[in-house]
C-alpha positions, 0 to 999 in steps of 0.5 A: 533372959534366960541361960544353960550351959550342958557339959558331957565327956564323949570316949572318944579322940580329939581327932575324931570328935574335931571331924564332928565339931569344932569345939572341944576340950582335951581331958587330961590323962584320958586320950581317948576322952572330950569334954563338950560344953554348949552353952546359950542364952536368949529373952523369950517373947510371951510366956517367960517360964521353961525358957532356960530348962527348953534350952537345956533339952535341946543341949542335952538331947544334942549332945548324947547324940553327937556322943552317940555319932562319935562312939559308932563312928 
């Protein structure tokens, strides 16, 4: 089984983040920043190498796109 977790701090208010995603953590003392954590796990079929790296890459790219979407609103 492969599993991974990726965290990203996005420079946006909880209200702005809430418009796009449902799960985030407001950072204490930083009203214009939220922490988003995505995680996942799966059992790959066939080839067992690279699963964790692929999953981490997908999550990282998704969080970067989310940050860009929020920051350009």
